[in-house]
N, C-alpha and C positions, 0 to 999 in steps of 0.2 A: 721571786721563789723563796718558798720556806727553804730552812737552815737544810743542809747536809750533813748527814752523819754518814763517818766511813768506818766501818769495823775492819781492820787490817791487821797485819805483823809486821815484825822489823824483816828485811830481808826479801820482801814482796813488791817485785815490780810493777805489776799492777797496781798495788796501792799507792805506790808514789805517782803512776800517772795520774792515779784520779784525785790526788791532791794537788800535784802541778793545774789539772785539769781546771780545779776549783780558783786557785791562784790566778791562772791567766785569766778566767772568765769573770773572775772580783766576785764569788759566790760565798757566803757566809757557810762556813763549815767545821765540821767536829769529828776529829781525828782518835780513835778510839784502839789502841794497841791492845789485841784480845790477851795477849801474853804477859804484858806488863800490867793489865787489869784482872788476870785471873778468869778470862772470861774463857771457855771451850766449845768446841762445835756443838757441843749439844744445847750449852745454853742460848748461841745462836739460833737455832734450832726450834726452840720454844718462844723465840721474839719474833721468827720470820712464819714460823709456821709448816716449815719443810725442811727435808732435811739439808745440810749444809757441806758442801765438799770442799770448797775453795773461798779465799778472801782475795780482793774486797768483797764485804756485803755493804750495799748504800742505799741508804733512806733519804725521801725526800720528804721533810717533814715524818709524817708516821708511815708512810707510803713505801712499802719494800721496792726498789727497782732493781735490785740486782749486781751482779758484777761490774767490772770497769767498762766492758762492751755494751750492757745495758744502759750506764749512768751516761757513755759516749754518746749514743744515740738520745738520750732524753734531752740532755742539754741541748744539742742541735734542734731536736723537734721544737724545745722551750724559745729557743735564740729565733726559729722560722716564726713561730708565735708572734712574737713582739714585734718580729720586720714586717709582719702584715696589717 
């Protein structure tokens, strides 16, 4: 699996859950706190290519996955592929 990049912010429960999922599944990931890095939603919109309302925004390599719910489903699907 390619490296996971999580764009999030402090105090975000879903951001914490995304990081925990990476740690539990031993996935290589990078967490970027958008406030500490000075990134705005507009900056994320340019990267993603569509409006951003929430964090986390998660990428698998260069592929935008979405938020935590989409990421959780993505990880489960990848694990099923490996098990087959």
